C-alpha positions as CSV (number, residue, x, y, z in Angstrom):
1,M,-1.3,27.6,-56.6
2,R,-1.2,25.7,-53.3
3,A,0.6,27.2,-50.4
4,D,3.3,24.4,-50.3
5,A,3.8,24.7,-54.0
6,E,4.2,28.5,-53.7
7,R,6.7,28.0,-50.8
8,N,8.7,25.5,-52.9
9,R,8.7,27.9,-55.9
10,A,9.9,30.8,-53.7
11,A,12.6,28.6,-52.1
12,I,13.8,27.4,-55.5
13,L,14.0,30.9,-56.9
14,A,15.8,32.2,-53.8
15,V,18.4,29.4,-53.9
16,A,18.8,29.7,-57.7
17,G,19.2,33.5,-57.3
18,R,21.8,33.1,-54.6
19,L,23.8,30.5,-56.5
20,I,23.6,32.0,-60.0
21,C,23.3,35.8,-59.3
22,D,24.8,36.4,-55.9
23,D,27.5,33.8,-55.7
24,K,28.0,33.9,-59.5
25,L,28.6,30.2,-59.8
26,D,28.9,29.0,-63.4
27,N,27.1,25.9,-64.6
28,V,24.9,25.4,-61.5
29,S,23.0,22.2,-62.2
30,M,19.3,21.6,-61.5
31,D,20.4,18.9,-59.1
32,D,22.5,21.5,-57.1
33,I,19.5,23.8,-57.0
34,A,17.1,21.1,-55.9
35,A,19.4,20.0,-53.1
36,A,20.1,23.5,-51.9
37,A,16.4,24.3,-51.9
38,G,15.5,21.1,-50.1
39,V,13.2,19.9,-52.7
40,G,13.2,16.8,-55.0
41,K,14.2,17.0,-58.6
42,G,10.6,16.1,-59.5
43,T,9.3,19.2,-57.6
44,L,11.9,21.3,-59.4
45,F,11.0,20.1,-62.8
46,R,7.2,20.4,-62.1
47,R,7.7,24.1,-61.3
48,F,10.2,24.7,-64.1
49,D,10.4,22.6,-67.3
50,D,14.2,23.0,-67.6
51,R,17.1,25.1,-66.6
52,E,16.2,27.8,-69.1
53,G,12.7,28.0,-67.7
54,L,14.1,28.4,-64.2
55,I,16.5,31.1,-65.3
56,R,13.6,32.9,-67.2
57,A,11.5,32.7,-64.1
58,L,14.3,34.0,-61.9
59,F,14.9,36.8,-64.4
60,D,11.2,37.8,-64.3
61,D,11.1,37.6,-60.5
62,R,14.1,39.9,-60.1
63,T,13.0,42.4,-62.7
64,S,9.5,42.7,-61.4
65,R,10.8,43.3,-57.9
66,A,13.3,45.9,-59.2
67,W,10.6,47.5,-61.3
68,A,8.5,48.2,-58.2
69,A,11.5,49.8,-56.4
70,A,12.4,51.8,-59.5
71,C,8.8,53.2,-59.8
72,D,8.9,54.2,-56.2
73,L,12.2,56.0,-56.7
74,V,11.0,57.8,-59.8
75,G,7.6,58.7,-58.2
76,D,9.2,60.7,-55.4
77,T,8.4,64.1,-56.8
78,T,10.1,65.8,-53.7
79,V,13.4,64.9,-55.4
80,P,14.3,67.0,-58.5
81,A,13.8,65.2,-61.8
82,E,17.5,65.4,-62.7
83,E,18.4,63.5,-59.5
84,R,15.7,61.0,-60.1
85,I,17.0,60.4,-63.6
86,L,20.6,59.7,-62.4
87,A,19.3,57.5,-59.5
88,Y,17.1,55.6,-62.0
89,V,19.9,55.1,-64.5
90,A,22.1,53.9,-61.6
91,T,19.4,51.4,-60.6
92,V,19.0,50.1,-64.1
93,F,22.7,49.8,-64.5
94,D,23.1,47.9,-61.2
95,L,20.2,45.6,-62.2
96,T,21.4,44.9,-65.8
97,A,25.2,44.9,-65.6
98,V,25.5,43.4,-62.1
99,E,22.6,41.5,-60.7
100,L,21.1,40.1,-63.9
101,Q,24.3,39.6,-65.9
102,P,24.7,35.9,-65.2
103,L,21.0,35.3,-66.1
104,V,21.3,37.2,-69.4
105,R,24.4,35.3,-70.3
106,A,22.8,32.0,-69.5
107,L,19.7,32.6,-71.7
108,P,20.3,31.4,-75.3
109,D,18.6,34.5,-76.8
110,G,19.8,36.9,-74.1
111,C,17.4,39.4,-72.8
112,Q,14.2,40.2,-74.8
113,A,13.9,43.8,-75.9
114,E,10.3,43.9,-74.8
115,T,11.3,43.3,-71.2
116,W,12.9,46.7,-71.1
117,A,10.1,48.6,-72.9
118,P,8.5,49.9,-69.7
119,W,11.9,50.8,-68.3
120,R,12.8,52.8,-71.4
121,A,9.3,54.5,-71.4
122,L,9.8,55.6,-67.8
123,L,13.2,57.1,-68.5
124,A,11.9,58.8,-71.7
125,E,9.1,60.3,-69.6
126,L,11.6,61.7,-67.0
127,I,13.8,63.1,-69.8
128,S,10.9,64.9,-71.4
129,H,10.2,66.6,-68.1
130,V,13.7,67.9,-67.9
131,D,14.0,68.8,-71.6
132,P,10.6,68.9,-73.4
133,D,12.4,69.7,-76.7
134,A,14.7,66.7,-76.6
135,D,14.3,63.5,-78.5
136,A,13.6,61.6,-75.3
137,E,13.2,58.2,-77.0
138,F,16.6,58.4,-78.8
139,L,18.4,59.7,-75.7
140,T,16.8,56.8,-73.7
141,M,18.0,54.3,-76.3
142,A,21.5,55.8,-76.2
143,I,21.6,55.6,-72.4
144,F,20.4,52.0,-72.3
145,A,22.9,51.0,-75.1
146,S,25.7,52.4,-73.0
147,M,24.8,50.0,-70.2
148,R,25.4,46.8,-72.3
149,T,27.3,44.2,-70.4
150,E,29.7,43.8,-73.3
151,I,31.2,47.1,-72.2
152,T,31.8,45.7,-68.7
153,D,33.7,42.9,-70.3
154,M,36.2,45.5,-71.7
155,I,36.5,47.9,-68.7
156,A,36.1,47.6,-65.0
157,L,32.6,47.6,-63.6
158,P,33.0,50.8,-61.5
159,R,34.4,52.6,-64.5
160,H,31.6,51.5,-66.7
161,R,29.0,52.6,-64.1
162,D,30.6,55.9,-63.5
163,G,30.9,56.4,-67.3
164,V,27.2,55.6,-67.9
165,L,26.2,58.1,-65.2
166,A,28.6,60.8,-66.5
167,L,27.3,60.2,-70.1
168,T,23.7,60.5,-68.9
169,A,24.4,63.8,-67.0
170,R,26.4,65.3,-69.9
171,T,23.8,64.2,-72.5
172,L,21.0,65.8,-70.5
173,G,23.0,68.8,-69.3
174,I,22.4,67.8,-65.6
175,G,24.5,67.0,-62.6
């Protein structure tokens, strides 16, 4: 990709992320994003076929950056595995229930399960280090299920986050 095209793509994703995820503005139009990014609508539509394509690209961009940070966090073996599990679950919660929530809601089919497969595998690996006899795959699925944004719709976000971390600690006998 040409350097100017890459700059335009990065600017568009940054603006879309700020408007949709950070400012949590509903129904941001492609015109709004193009204007805020300082690019023409043609440029926007050449990079992203439609609003859904832009949202998917933004979702992929944010999850890939978060994945790198999560791997660094989990890879720090100077921190006990139990603490890494809780920090990892907190990171996943903040990503899914806070940062990505507007994107997941905007996608017609929501979030694809395969997106989270490596995230689940990493948590299952950590759990198996703490408790080799546990059904790490099931516990991972239960922890991930407890993070669903529908729960945040029913209770306050801080309570949901605290509950997920408490459930994780109790389930694994840690903390």
